N, CA, C and O atoms as a GROMACS GRO file, in nm:
protein
  576
    1UNK      N    1  -0.750   0.658  -0.475
    1UNK     CA    2  -0.680   0.653  -0.348
    1UNK      C    3  -0.580   0.538  -0.352
    1UNK      O    4  -0.614   0.424  -0.384
    2UNK      N    5  -0.459   0.569  -0.319
    2UNK     CA    6  -0.358   0.465  -0.301
    2UNK      C    7  -0.342   0.443  -0.152
    2UNK      O    8  -0.315   0.537  -0.077
    3UNK      N    9  -0.357   0.321  -0.110
    3UNK     CA   10  -0.342   0.285   0.031
    3UNK      C   11  -0.198   0.240   0.053
    3UNK      O   12  -0.142   0.167  -0.029
    4UNK      N   13  -0.137   0.283   0.163
    4UNK     CA   14   0.001   0.246   0.192
    4UNK      C   15   0.008   0.178   0.328
    4UNK      O   16  -0.053   0.224   0.425
    5UNK      N   17   0.084   0.068   0.334
    5UNK     CA   18   0.097  -0.007   0.458
    5UNK      C   19   0.244  -0.039   0.483
    5UNK      O   20   0.312  -0.094   0.396
    6UNK      N   21   0.292  -0.005   0.603
    6UNK     CA   22   0.432  -0.027   0.638
    6UNK      C   23   0.452  -0.166   0.698
    6UNK      O   24   0.371  -0.214   0.777
    7UNK      N   25   0.561  -0.228   0.658
    7UNK     CA   26   0.598  -0.361   0.707
    7UNK      C   27   0.749  -0.362   0.729
    7UNK      O   28   0.823  -0.295   0.657
    8UNK      N   29   0.794  -0.438   0.827
    8UNK     CA   30   0.937  -0.459   0.847
    8UNK      C   31   0.966  -0.604   0.809
    8UNK      O   32   0.903  -0.697   0.859
    9UNK      N   33   1.063  -0.622   0.721
    9UNK     CA   34   1.101  -0.758   0.682
    9UNK      C   35   1.164  -0.828   0.803
    9UNK      O   36   1.215  -0.763   0.894
   10UNK      N   37   1.158  -0.960   0.802
   10UNK     CA   38   1.205  -1.038   0.916
   10UNK      C   39   1.322  -1.127   0.877
   10UNK      O   40   1.332  -1.174   0.764
   11UNK      N   41   1.409  -1.149   0.972
   11UNK     CA   42   1.525  -1.236   0.948
   11UNK      C   43   1.480  -1.375   0.906
   11UNK      O   44   1.543  -1.438   0.822
   12UNK      N   45   1.370  -1.423   0.964
   12UNK     CA   46   1.322  -1.558   0.934
   12UNK      C   47   1.277  -1.574   0.789
   12UNK      O   48   1.256  -1.687   0.743
   13UNK      N   49   1.262  -1.464   0.716
   13UNK     CA   50   1.220  -1.470   0.576
   13UNK      C   51   1.337  -1.479   0.479
   13UNK      O   52   1.318  -1.485   0.358
   14UNK      N   53   1.459  -1.479   0.532
   14UNK     CA   54   1.577  -1.480   0.444
   14UNK      C   55   1.627  -1.622   0.419
   14UNK      O   56   1.603  -1.714   0.497
   15UNK      N   57   1.696  -1.636   0.307
   15UNK     CA   58   1.768  -1.759   0.276
   15UNK      C   59   1.911  -1.745   0.323
   15UNK      O   60   1.948  -1.646   0.386
   16UNK      N   61   1.992  -1.844   0.292
   16UNK     CA   62   2.132  -1.840   0.333
   16UNK      C   63   2.207  -1.724   0.271
   16UNK      O   64   2.310  -1.680   0.323
   17UNK      N   65   2.157  -1.673   0.161
   17UNK     CA   66   2.222  -1.559   0.094
   17UNK      C   67   2.188  -1.425   0.160
   17UNK      O   68   2.240  -1.322   0.120
   18UNK      N   69   2.099  -1.427   0.261
   18UNK     CA   70   2.062  -1.304   0.330
   18UNK      C   71   1.953  -1.225   0.262
   18UNK      O   72   1.915  -1.118   0.310
   19UNK      N   73   1.902  -1.275   0.151
   19UNK     CA   74   1.797  -1.207   0.074
   19UNK      C   75   1.660  -1.263   0.115
   19UNK      O   76   1.645  -1.383   0.137
   20UNK      N   77   1.562  -1.173   0.125
   20UNK     CA   78   1.425  -1.216   0.155
   20UNK      C   79   1.377  -1.310   0.044
   20UNK      O   80   1.389  -1.279  -0.074
   21UNK      N   81   1.322  -1.425   0.084
   21UNK     CA   82   1.273  -1.523  -0.013
   21UNK      C   83   1.155  -1.465  -0.091
   21UNK      O   84   1.074  -1.391  -0.036
   22UNK      N   85   1.146  -1.498  -0.219
   22UNK     CA   86   1.042  -1.441  -0.305
   22UNK      C   87   0.901  -1.470  -0.254
   22UNK      O   88   0.810  -1.390  -0.278
   23UNK      N   89   0.880  -1.581  -0.186
   23UNK     CA   90   0.746  -1.614  -0.137
   23UNK      C   91   0.697  -1.515  -0.031
   23UNK      O   92   0.577  -1.497  -0.014
   24UNK      N   93   0.788  -1.451   0.040
   24UNK     CA   94   0.749  -1.354   0.142
   24UNK      C   95   0.683  -1.230   0.081
   24UNK      O   96   0.600  -1.167   0.145
   25UNK      N   97   0.720  -1.197  -0.041
   25UNK     CA   98   0.661  -1.080  -0.107
   25UNK      C   99   0.509  -1.098  -0.120
   25UNK      O  100   0.433  -1.003  -0.103
   26UNK      N  101   0.466  -1.220  -0.150
   26UNK     CA  102   0.323  -1.248  -0.165
   26UNK      C  103   0.252  -1.227  -0.030
   26UNK      O  104   0.140  -1.177  -0.026
   27UNK      N  105   0.318  -1.265   0.077
   27UNK     CA  106   0.260  -1.244   0.210
   27UNK      C  107   0.246  -1.095   0.238
   27UNK      O  108   0.146  -1.052   0.295
   28UNK      N  109   0.345  -1.016   0.198
   28UNK     CA  110   0.335  -0.870   0.216
   28UNK      C  111   0.212  -0.815   0.143
   28UNK      O  112   0.142  -0.729   0.195
   29UNK      N  113   0.188  -0.864   0.022
   29UNK     CA  114   0.070  -0.819  -0.053
   29UNK      C  115  -0.058  -0.855   0.020
   29UNK      O  116  -0.150  -0.774   0.030
   30UNK      N  117  -0.063  -0.977   0.073
   30UNK     CA  118  -0.184  -1.022   0.142
   30UNK      C  119  -0.210  -0.941   0.268
   30UNK      O  120  -0.324  -0.903   0.295
   31UNK      N  121  -0.106  -0.915   0.344
   31UNK     CA  122  -0.121  -0.834   0.466
   31UNK      C  123  -0.174  -0.695   0.428
   31UNK      O  124  -0.264  -0.644   0.493
   32UNK      N  125  -0.118  -0.636   0.325
   32UNK     CA  126  -0.161  -0.503   0.281
   32UNK      C  127  -0.305  -0.506   0.229
   32UNK      O  128  -0.381  -0.412   0.252
   33UNK      N  129  -0.343  -0.613   0.159
   33UNK     CA  130  -0.481  -0.625   0.108
   33UNK      C  131  -0.581  -0.628   0.223
   33UNK      O  132  -0.683  -0.559   0.218
   34UNK      N  133  -0.552  -0.705   0.325
   34UNK     CA  134  -0.643  -0.715   0.440
   34UNK      C  135  -0.656  -0.578   0.508
   34UNK      O  136  -0.766  -0.539   0.547
   35UNK      N  137  -0.545  -0.506   0.521
   35UNK     CA  138  -0.548  -0.373   0.582
   35UNK      C  139  -0.620  -0.273   0.491
   35UNK      O  140  -0.690  -0.184   0.539
   36UNK      N  141  -0.603  -0.286   0.360
   36UNK     CA  142  -0.675  -0.202   0.263
   36UNK      C  143  -0.825  -0.221   0.280
   36UNK      O  144  -0.901  -0.124   0.285
   37UNK      N  145  -0.868  -0.346   0.289
   37UNK     CA  146  -1.010  -0.374   0.308
   37UNK      C  147  -1.060  -0.318   0.440
   37UNK      O  148  -1.171  -0.265   0.448
   38UNK      N  149  -0.978  -0.329   0.545
   38UNK     CA  150  -1.016  -0.273   0.674
   38UNK      C  151  -1.036  -0.122   0.664
   38UNK      O  152  -1.130  -0.067   0.721
   39UNK      N  153  -0.948  -0.056   0.589
   39UNK     CA  154  -0.958   0.088   0.567
   39UNK      C  155  -1.089   0.123   0.495
   39UNK      O  156  -1.145   0.231   0.516
   40UNK      N  157  -1.137   0.034   0.410
   40UNK     CA  158  -1.264   0.055   0.339
   40UNK      C  159  -1.385   0.022   0.426
   40UNK      O  160  -1.499   0.040   0.383
   41UNK      N  161  -1.360  -0.025   0.549
   41UNK     CA  162  -1.469  -0.062   0.638
   41UNK      C  163  -1.515  -0.205   0.620
   41UNK      O  164  -1.624  -0.241   0.663
   42UNK      N  165  -1.433  -0.286   0.559
   42UNK     CA  166  -1.467  -0.426   0.531
   42UNK      C  167  -1.373  -0.516   0.610
   42UNK      O  168  -1.254  -0.528   0.578
   43UNK      N  169  -1.426  -0.580   0.713
   43UNK     CA  170  -1.348  -0.669   0.797
   43UNK      C  171  -1.352  -0.810   0.737
   43UNK      O  172  -1.459  -0.872   0.729
   44UNK      N  173  -1.238  -0.859   0.694
   44UNK     CA  174  -1.231  -0.991   0.631
   44UNK      C  175  -1.285  -1.100   0.725
   44UNK      O  176  -1.353  -1.192   0.679
   45UNK      N  177  -1.255  -1.090   0.853
   45UNK     CA  178  -1.304  -1.191   0.948
   45UNK      C  179  -1.456  -1.192   0.955
   45UNK      O  180  -1.516  -1.299   0.964
   46UNK      N  181  -1.519  -1.073   0.952
   46UNK     CA  182  -1.666  -1.067   0.953
   46UNK      C  183  -1.723  -1.128   0.826
   46UNK      O  184  -1.824  -1.199   0.831
   47UNK      N  185  -1.660  -1.101   0.712
   47UNK     CA  186  -1.706  -1.162   0.587
   47UNK      C  187  -1.705  -1.313   0.598
   47UNK      O  188  -1.802  -1.381   0.562
   48UNK      N  189  -1.595  -1.366   0.649
   48UNK     CA  190  -1.582  -1.511   0.659
   48UNK      C  191  -1.680  -1.570   0.759
   48UNK      O  192  -1.730  -1.681   0.738
   49UNK      N  193  -1.710  -1.499   0.867
   49UNK     CA  194  -1.812  -1.546   0.962
   49UNK      C  195  -1.949  -1.550   0.896
   49UNK      O  196  -2.035  -1.629   0.933
   50UNK      N  197  -1.968  -1.462   0.796
   50UNK     CA  198  -2.094  -1.461   0.719
   50UNK      C  199  -2.087  -1.553   0.597
   50UNK      O  200  -2.170  -1.544   0.507
   51UNK      N  201  -1.989  -1.641   0.597
   51UNK     CA  202  -1.973  -1.743   0.492
   51UNK      C  203  -1.944  -1.684   0.356
   51UNK      O  204  -1.989  -1.737   0.254
   52UNK      N  205  -1.870  -1.574   0.353
   52UNK     CA  206  -1.824  -1.515   0.227
   52UNK      C  207  -1.672  -1.514   0.230
   52UNK      O  208  -1.610  -1.480   0.331
   53UNK      N  209  -1.613  -1.551   0.118
   53UNK     CA  210  -1.468  -1.562   0.109
   53UNK      C  211  -1.419  -1.484  -0.011
   53UNK      O  212  -1.491  -1.467  -0.110
   54UNK      N  213  -1.295  -1.437  -0.002
   54UNK     CA  214  -1.239  -1.351  -0.107
   54UNK      C  215  -1.101  -1.404  -0.149
   54UNK      O  216  -0.999  -1.349  -0.109
   55UNK      N  217  -1.100  -1.512  -0.228
   55UNK     CA  218  -0.971  -1.572  -0.266
   55UNK      C  219  -0.900  -1.496  -0.378
   55UNK      O  220  -0.959  -1.419  -0.453
   56UNK      N  221  -0.772  -1.523  -0.386
   56UNK     CA  222  -0.691  -1.478  -0.499
   56UNK      C  223  -0.718  -1.575  -0.613
   56UNK      O  224  -0.709  -1.697  -0.594
   57UNK      N  225  -0.751  -1.524  -0.732
   57UNK     CA  226  -0.773  -1.613  -0.846
   57UNK      C  227  -0.664  -1.598  -0.952
   57UNK      O  228  -0.655  -1.680  -1.044
   58UNK      N  229  -0.583  -1.494  -0.938
   58UNK     CA  230  -0.472  -1.474  -1.030
   58UNK      C  231  -0.372  -1.382  -0.961
   58UNK      O  232  -0.411  -1.286  -0.896
   59UNK      N  233  -0.243  -1.412  -0.976
   59UNK     CA  234  -0.140  -1.332  -0.912
   59UNK      C  235  -0.019  -1.325  -1.003
   59UNK      O  236   0.025  -1.426  -1.058
   60UNK      N  237   0.035  -1.205  -1.017
   60UNK     CA  238   0.156  -1.184  -1.096
   60UNK      C  239   0.249  -1.092  -1.019
   60UNK      O  240   0.206  -0.990  -0.965
   61UNK      N  241   0.377  -1.129  -1.014
   61UNK     CA  242   0.477  -1.047  -0.944
   61UNK      C  243   0.595  -1.020  -1.036
   61UNK      O  244   0.632  -1.103  -1.119
   62UNK      N  245   0.653  -0.902  -1.019
   62UNK     CA  246   0.780  -0.869  -1.083
   62UNK      C  247   0.875  -0.826  -0.972
   62UNK      O  248   0.847  -0.731  -0.898
   63UNK      N  249   0.986  -0.895  -0.962
   63UNK     CA  250   1.086  -0.866  -0.859
   63UNK      C  251   1.195  -0.780  -0.923
   63UNK      O  252   1.265  -0.824  -1.014
   64UNK      N  253   1.209  -0.658  -0.874
   64UNK     CA  254   1.300  -0.563  -0.935
   64UNK      C  255   1.433  -0.552  -0.861
   64UNK      O  256   1.538  -0.534  -0.924
   65UNK      N  257   1.429  -0.562  -0.728
   65UNK     CA  258   1.549  -0.550  -0.646
   65UNK      C  259   1.532  -0.640  -0.524
   65UNK      O  260   1.420  -0.664  -0.480
   66UNK      N  261   1.642  -0.690  -0.469
   66UNK     CA  262   1.629  -0.776  -0.350
   66UNK      C  263   1.594  -0.695  -0.225
   66UNK      O  264   1.622  -0.576  -0.215
   67UNK      N  265   1.533  -0.765  -0.131
   67UNK     CA  266   1.510  -0.710   0.003
   67UNK      C  267   1.594  -0.791   0.100
   67UNK      O  268   1.628  -0.906   0.074
   68UNK      N  269   1.628  -0.729   0.213
   68UNK     CA  270   1.708  -0.794   0.316
   68UNK      C  271   1.634  -0.787   0.449
   68UNK      O  272   1.536  -0.713   0.461
   69UNK      N  273   1.680  -0.863   0.547
   69UNK     CA  274   1.610  -0.866   0.676
   69UNK      C  275   1.617  -0.731   0.746
   69UNK      O  276   1.712  -0.655   0.734
   70UNK      N  277   1.510  -0.707   0.821
   70UNK     CA  278   1.497  -0.588   0.906
   70UNK      C  279   1.498  -0.457   0.828
   70UNK      O  280   1.546  -0.355   0.878
   71UNK      N  281   1.444  -0.461   0.707
   71UNK     CA  282   1.426  -0.339   0.630
   71UNK      C  283   1.281  -0.293   0.642
   71UNK      O  284   1.189  -0.374   0.646
   72UNK      N  285   1.263  -0.162   0.648
   72UNK     CA  286   1.129  -0.105   0.648
   72UNK      C  287   1.085  -0.087   0.504
   72UNK      O  288   1.154  -0.025   0.423
   73UNK      N  289   0.968  -0.142   0.473
   73UNK     CA  290   0.914  -0.130   0.338
   73UNK      C  291   0.772  -0.074   0.346
   73UNK      O  292   0.709  -0.075   0.451
   74UNK      N  293   0.724  -0.027   0.233
   74UNK     CA  294   0.586   0.020   0.222
   74UNK      C  295   0.523  -0.053   0.105
   74UNK      O  296   0.579  -0.058  -0.005
   75UNK      N  297   0.406  -0.111   0.130
   75UNK     CA  298   0.329  -0.175   0.023
   75UNK      C  299   0.216  -0.079  -0.013
   75UNK      O  300   0.133  -0.046   0.071
   76UNK      N  301   0.216  -0.037  -0.138
   76UNK     CA  302   0.111   0.053  -0.188
   76UNK      C  303   0.009  -0.031  -0.264
   76UNK      O  304   0.045  -0.111  -0.351
   77UNK      N  305  -0.119  -0.013  -0.230
   77UNK     CA  306  -0.228  -0.089  -0.291
   77UNK      C  307  -0.318   0.008  -0.366
   77UNK      O  308  -0.357   0.112  -0.313
   78UNK      N  309  -0.352  -0.027  -0.490
   78UNK     CA  310  -0.442   0.054  -0.572
   78UNK      C  311  -0.549  -0.036  -0.631
   78UNK      O  312  -0.521  -0.148  -0.674
   79UNK      N  313  -0.671   0.014  -0.633
   79UNK     CA  314  -0.780  -0.059  -0.697
   79UNK      C  315  -0.762  -0.054  -0.847
   79UNK      O  316  -0.739   0.053  -0.904
   80UNK      N  317  -0.772  -0.168  -0.912
   80UNK     CA  318  -0.764  -0.175  -1.058
   80UNK      C  319  -0.903  -0.189  -1.116
   80UNK      O  320  -0.996  -0.118  -1.077
   81UNK      N  321  -0.915  -0.282  -1.209
   81UNK     CA  322  -1.044  -0.309  -1.273
   81UNK      C  323  -1.139  -0.375  -1.173
   81UNK      O  324  -1.096  -0.444  -1.081
   82UNK      N  325  -1.268  -0.353  -1.192
   82UNK     CA  326  -1.367  -0.431  -1.117
   82UNK      C  327  -1.498  -0.438  -1.194
   82UNK      O  328  -1.531  -0.350  -1.273
   83UNK      N  329  -1.568  -0.544  -1.167
   83UNK     CA  330  -1.702  -0.564  -1.224
   83UNK      C  331  -1.792  -0.598  -1.106
   83UNK      O  332  -1.757  -0.570  -0.991
   84UNK      N  333  -1.905  -0.656  -1.132
   84UNK     CA  334  -1.996  -0.693  -1.023
   84UNK      C  335  -1.951  -0.820  -0.951
   84UNK      O  336  -1.999  -0.850  -0.842
   85UNK      N  337  -1.857  -0.894  -1.012
   85UNK     CA  338  -1.819  -1.021  -0.950
   85UNK      C  339  -1.669  -1.040  -0.926
   85UNK      O  340  -1.630  -1.131  -0.852
   86UNK      N  341  -1.584  -0.958  -0.986
   86UNK     CA  342  -1.441  -0.973  -0.962
   86UNK      C  343  -1.373  -0.837  -0.964
   86UNK      O  344  -1.427  -0.739  -1.016
   87UNK      N  345  -1.254  -0.833  -0.906
   87UNK     CA  346  -1.178  -0.708  -0.901
   87UNK      C  347  -1.030  -0.739  -0.900
   87UNK      O  348  -0.988  -0.851  -0.870
   88UNK      N  349  -0.952  -0.639  -0.932
   88UNK     CA  350  -0.806  -0.655  -0.928
   88UNK      C  351  -0.745  -0.542  -0.844
   88UNK      O  352  -0.798  -0.432  -0.835
   89UNK      N  353  -0.632  -0.576  -0.785
   89UNK     CA  354  -0.555  -0.480  -0.708
   89UNK      C  355  -0.414  -0.476  -0.765
   89UNK      O  356  -0.360  -0.578  -0.806
   90UNK      N  357  -0.358  -0.357  -0.768
   90UNK     CA  358  -0.219  -0.339  -0.811
   90UNK      C  359  -0.136  -0.304  -0.688
   90UNK      O  360  -0.182  -0.235  -0.597
   91UNK      N  361  -0.013  -0.354  -0.688
   91UNK     CA  362   0.074  -0.335  -0.573
   91UNK      C  363   0.211  -0.285  -0.619
   91UNK      O  364   0.260  -0.321  -0.726
   92UNK      N  365   0.270  -0.201  -0.535
   92UNK     CA  366   0.410  -0.163  -0.550
   92UNK      C  367   0.471  -0.174  -0.411
   92UNK      O  368   0.414  -0.128  -0.312
   93UNK      N  369   0.588  -0.236  -0.404
   93UNK     CA  370   0.660  -0.246  -0.277
   93UNK      C  371   0.781  -0.154  -0.286
   93UNK      O  372   0.861  -0.163  -0.378
   94UNK      N  373   0.792  -0.066  -0.187
   94UNK     CA  374   0.899   0.033  -0.185
   94UNK      C  375   0.990   0.013  -0.064
   94UNK      O  376   0.945  -0.017   0.046
   95UNK      N  377   1.117   0.031  -0.088
   95UNK     CA  378   1.217   0.048   0.018
   95UNK      C  379   1.266   0.190   0.000
   95UNK      O  380   1.327   0.224  -0.101
   96UNK      N  381   1.238   0.274   0.099
   96UNK     CA  382   1.259   0.417   0.086
   96UNK      C  383   1.187   0.463  -0.040
   96UNK      O  384   1.066   0.443  -0.049
   97UNK      N  385   1.253   0.523  -0.135
   97UNK     CA  386   1.182   0.569  -0.256
   97UNK      C  387   1.198   0.475  -0.374
   97UNK      O  388   1.144   0.501  -0.481
   98UNK      N  389   1.270   0.366  -0.354
   98UNK     CA  390   1.296   0.272  -0.464
   98UNK      C  391   1.189   0.163  -0.468
   98UNK      O  392   1.162   0.097  -0.368
   99UNK      N  393   1.130   0.145  -0.586
   99UNK     CA  394   1.034   0.036  -0.604
   99UNK      C  395   1.113  -0.094  -0.621
   99UNK      O  396   1.196  -0.105  -0.711
  100UNK      N  397   1.086  -0.192  -0.534
  100UNK     CA  398   1.160  -0.318  -0.539
  100UNK      C  399   1.078  -0.433  -0.600
  100UNK      O  400   1.133  -0.536  -0.638
  101UNK      N  401   0.946  -0.414  -0.608
  101UNK     CA  402   0.861  -0.517  -0.669
  101UNK      C  403   0.726  -0.457  -0.704
  101UNK      O  404   0.680  -0.360  -0.642
  102UNK      N  405   0.664  -0.515  -0.805
  102UNK     CA  406   0.527  -0.478  -0.841
  102UNK      C  407   0.446  -0.606  -0.855
  102UNK      O  408   0.500  -0.714  -0.880
  103UNK      N  409   0.316  -0.592  -0.839
  103UNK     CA  410   0.232  -0.710  -0.853
  103UNK      C  411   0.089  -0.671  -0.883
  103UNK      O  412   0.047  -0.557  -0.859
  104UNK      N  413   0.015  -0.766  -0.935
  104UNK     CA  414  -0.129  -0.752  -0.952
  104UNK      C  415  -0.194  -0.882  -0.908
  104UNK      O  416  -0.139  -0.990  -0.923
  105UNK      N  417  -0.312  -0.868  -0.853
  105UNK     CA  418  -0.388  -0.985  -0.809
  105UNK      C  419  -0.534  -0.964  -0.845
  105UNK      O  420  -0.588  -0.854  -0.831
  106UNK      N  421  -0.598  -1.070  -0.890
  106UNK     CA  422  -0.741  -1.068  -0.918
  106UNK      C  423  -0.811  -1.149  -0.810
  106UNK      O  424  -0.759  -1.249  -0.762
  107UNK      N  425  -0.931  -1.104  -0.773
  107UNK     CA  426  -1.007  -1.167  -0.666
  107UNK      C  427  -1.153  -1.177  -0.706
  107UNK      O  428  -1.200  -1.109  -0.797
  108UNK      N  429  -1.222  -1.264  -0.637
  108UNK     CA  430  -1.366  -1.272  -0.648
  108UNK      C  431  -1.419  -1.300  -0.507
  108UNK      O  432  -1.342  -1.310  -0.412
  109UNK      N  433  -1.550  -1.311  -0.496
  109UNK     CA  434  -1.611  -1.352  -0.370
  109UNK      C  435  -1.682  -1.485  -0.391
  109UNK      O  436  -1.741  -1.508  -0.497
  110UNK      N  437  -1.674  -1.571  -0.290
  110UNK     CA  438  -1.738  -1.702  -0.295
  110UNK      C  439  -1.828  -1.719  -0.174
  110UNK      O  440  -1.805  -1.660  -0.068
  111UNK      N  441  -1.932  -1.802  -0.191
  111UNK     CA  442  -2.016  -1.837  -0.076
  111UNK      C  443  -1.958  -1.960  -0.007
  111UNK      O  444  -1.850  -2.007  -0.043
  112UNK      N  445  -2.028  -2.013   0.092
  112UNK     CA  446  -1.976  -2.127   0.168
  112UNK      C  447  -1.974  -2.257   0.088
  112UNK      O  448  -1.916  -2.356   0.133
  113UNK      N  449  -2.036  -2.259  -0.030
  113UNK     CA  450  -2.026  -2.373  -0.121
  113UNK      C  451  -1.915  -2.350  -0.224
  113UNK      O  452  -1.898  -2.427  -0.318
  114UNK      N  453  -1.841  -2.242  -0.205
  114UNK     CA  454  -1.732  -2.201  -0.294
  114UNK      C  455  -1.780  -2.173  -0.436
  114UNK      O  456  -1.711  -2.200  -0.534
  115UNK      N  457  -1.902  -2.119  -0.443
  115UNK     CA  458  -1.959  -2.074  -0.571
  115UNK      C  459  -1.944  -1.922  -0.578
  115UNK      O  460  -1.961  -1.853  -0.477
  116UNK      N  461  -1.912  -1.868  -0.696
  116UNK     CA  462  -1.898  -1.722  -0.710
  116UNK      C  463  -2.027  -1.649  -0.675
  116UNK      O  464  -2.137  -1.693  -0.709
  117UNK      N  465  -2.010  -1.537  -0.608
  117UNK     CA  466  -2.123  -1.450  -0.573
  117UNK      C  467  -2.084  -1.306  -0.609
  117UNK      O  468  -1.966  -1.276  -0.626
  118UNK      N  469  -2.183  -1.218  -0.622
  118UNK     CA  470  -2.150  -1.077  -0.650
  118UNK      C  471  -2.067  -1.018  -0.536
  118UNK      O  472  -2.076  -1.061  -0.421
  119UNK      N  473  -1.986  -0.919  -0.570
  119UNK     CA  474  -1.913  -0.846  -0.467
  119UNK      C  475  -2.016  -0.786  -0.371
  119UNK      O  476  -2.113  -0.726  -0.416
  120UNK      N  477  -1.997  -0.802  -0.240
  120UNK     CA  478  -2.094  -0.746  -0.145
  120UNK      C  479  -2.118  -0.597  -0.171
  120UNK      O  480  -2.025  -0.522  -0.203
  121UNK      N  481  -2.242  -0.556  -0.156
  121UNK     CA  482  -2.285  -0.421  -0.189
  121UNK      C  483  -2.198  -0.315  -0.120
  121UNK      O  484  -2.158  -0.217  -0.184
  122UNK      N  485  -2.168  -0.333   0.009
  122UNK     CA  486  -2.090  -0.234   0.082
  122UNK      C  487  -1.950  -0.220   0.022
  122UNK      O  488  -1.896  -0.109   0.015
  123UNK      N  489  -1.891  -0.330  -0.021
  123UNK     CA  490  -1.758  -0.328  -0.082
  123UNK      C  491  -1.766  -0.260  -0.219
  123UNK      O  492  -1.683  -0.175  -0.252
  124UNK      N  493  -1.866  -0.298  -0.298
  124UNK     CA  494  -1.883  -0.239  -0.430
  124UNK      C  495  -1.905  -0.088  -0.419
  124UNK      O  496  -1.854  -0.012  -0.501
  125UNK      N  497  -1.982  -0.045  -0.319
  125UNK     CA  498  -2.003   0.099  -0.298
  125UNK      C  499  -1.871   0.170  -0.269
  125UNK      O  500  -1.847   0.280  -0.319
  126UNK      N  501  -1.785   0.107  -0.189
  126UNK     CA  502  -1.654   0.165  -0.160
  126UNK      C  503  -1.568   0.172  -0.286
  126UNK      O  504  -1.499   0.271  -0.310
  127UNK      N  505  -1.573   0.067  -0.367
  127UNK     CA  506  -1.499   0.067  -0.493
  127UNK      C  507  -1.545   0.182  -0.582
  127UNK      O  508  -1.464   0.250  -0.645
  128UNK      N  509  -1.676   0.204  -0.587
  128UNK     CA  510  -1.730   0.311  -0.671
  128UNK      C  511  -1.686   0.449  -0.622
  128UNK      O  512  -1.668   0.540  -0.702
  129UNK      N  513  -1.670   0.463  -0.490
  129UNK     CA  514  -1.619   0.591  -0.438
  129UNK      C  515  -1.474   0.612  -0.480
  129UNK      O  516  -1.434   0.725  -0.510
  130UNK      N  517  -1.397   0.504  -0.484
  130UNK     CA  518  -1.257   0.515  -0.524
  130UNK      C  519  -1.243   0.537  -0.674
  130UNK      O  520  -1.156   0.612  -0.719
  131UNK      N  521  -1.329   0.471  -0.751
  131UNK     CA  522  -1.319   0.477  -0.896
  131UNK      C  523  -1.459   0.464  -0.954
  131UNK      O  524  -1.503   0.353  -0.986
  132UNK      N  525  -1.529   0.575  -0.969
  132UNK     CA  526  -1.668   0.571  -1.015
  132UNK      C  527  -1.686   0.511  -1.154
  132UNK      O  528  -1.605   0.531  -1.245
  133UNK      N  529  -1.793   0.436  -1.167
  133UNK     CA  530  -1.843   0.387  -1.296
  133UNK      C  531  -1.738   0.320  -1.385
  133UNK      O  532  -1.712   0.368  -1.495
  134UNK      N  533  -1.678   0.208  -1.339
  134UNK     CA  534  -1.581   0.141  -1.424
  134UNK      C  535  -1.647   0.047  -1.525
  134UNK      O  536  -1.579  -0.011  -1.609
  135UNK      N  537  -1.780   0.031  -1.516
  135UNK     CA  538  -1.849  -0.063  -1.603
  135UNK      C  539  -1.911   0.008  -1.724
  135UNK      O  540  -1.972   0.114  -1.711
  136UNK      N  541  -1.894  -0.051  -1.838
  136UNK     CA  542  -1.964  -0.002  -1.956
  136UNK      C  543  -2.105  -0.057  -1.950
  136UNK      O  544  -2.131  -0.150  -1.874
  137UNK      N  545  -2.198  -0.003  -2.027
  137UNK     CA  546  -2.337  -0.048  -2.022
  137UNK      C  547  -2.354  -0.199  -2.041
  137UNK      O  548  -2.446  -0.258  -1.985
  138UNK      N  549  -2.266  -0.262  -2.118
  138UNK     CA  550  -2.280  -0.406  -2.140
  138UNK      C  551  -2.215  -0.488  -2.028
  138UNK      O  552  -2.214  -0.611  -2.034
  139UNK      N  553  -2.161  -0.421  -1.925
  139UNK     CA  554  -2.102  -0.491  -1.813
  139UNK      C  555  -1.955  -0.523  -1.832
  139UNK      O  556  -1.894  -0.584  -1.744
  140UNK      N  557  -1.896  -0.483  -1.943
  140UNK     CA  558  -1.755  -0.511  -1.967
  140UNK      C  559  -1.670  -0.427  -1.874
  140UNK      O  560  -1.710  -0.318  -1.833
  141UNK      N  561  -1.554  -0.478  -1.841
  141UNK     CA  562  -1.464  -0.404  -1.753
  141UNK      C  563  -1.385  -0.303  -1.835
  141UNK      O  564  -1.337  -0.332  -1.945
  142UNK      N  565  -1.373  -0.184  -1.780
  142UNK     CA  566  -1.290  -0.080  -1.840
  142UNK      C  567  -1.157  -0.082  -1.767
  142UNK      O  568  -1.155  -0.081  -1.644
  143UNK      N  569  -1.048  -0.086  -1.838
  143UNK     CA  570  -0.916  -0.081  -1.776
  143UNK      C  571  -0.880   0.062  -1.741
  143UNK      O  572  -0.916   0.156  -1.811
  144UNK      N  573  -0.810   0.076  -1.631
  144UNK     CA  574  -0.768   0.209  -1.586
  144UNK      C  575  -0.627   0.233  -1.630
  144UNK      O  576  -0.571   0.340  -1.604
   0.00000   0.00000   0.00000
């Protein structure tokens, strides 16, 4: 399943050249990730109230074309690799049918002492519905 989330770029995100600043692209990914999790039935705020956190541990972006203020874009989110303790998401940002950026982010879950914990069972179950059995018997991650 590819999840799609619509966003409108804002004038406040532009530089003097009228182009959306590269840092705003990361915010678009984060907004889409939170909505993706909500679609899976996982409320980030509830996780955090239960002292579980889901930080970004690695992020890579490729900027293919500029964006400008007040453009409608779509951020597509896809589940990548996952194990019992970490997962990755792939992103594509589209303006109409043109891909303007791609990205990948790796995440884990932490407890309130900021120690790694297994992915919550409900989230892992949702991941398995999206992409069954990504783990080899030895626990290694299989790339998709």
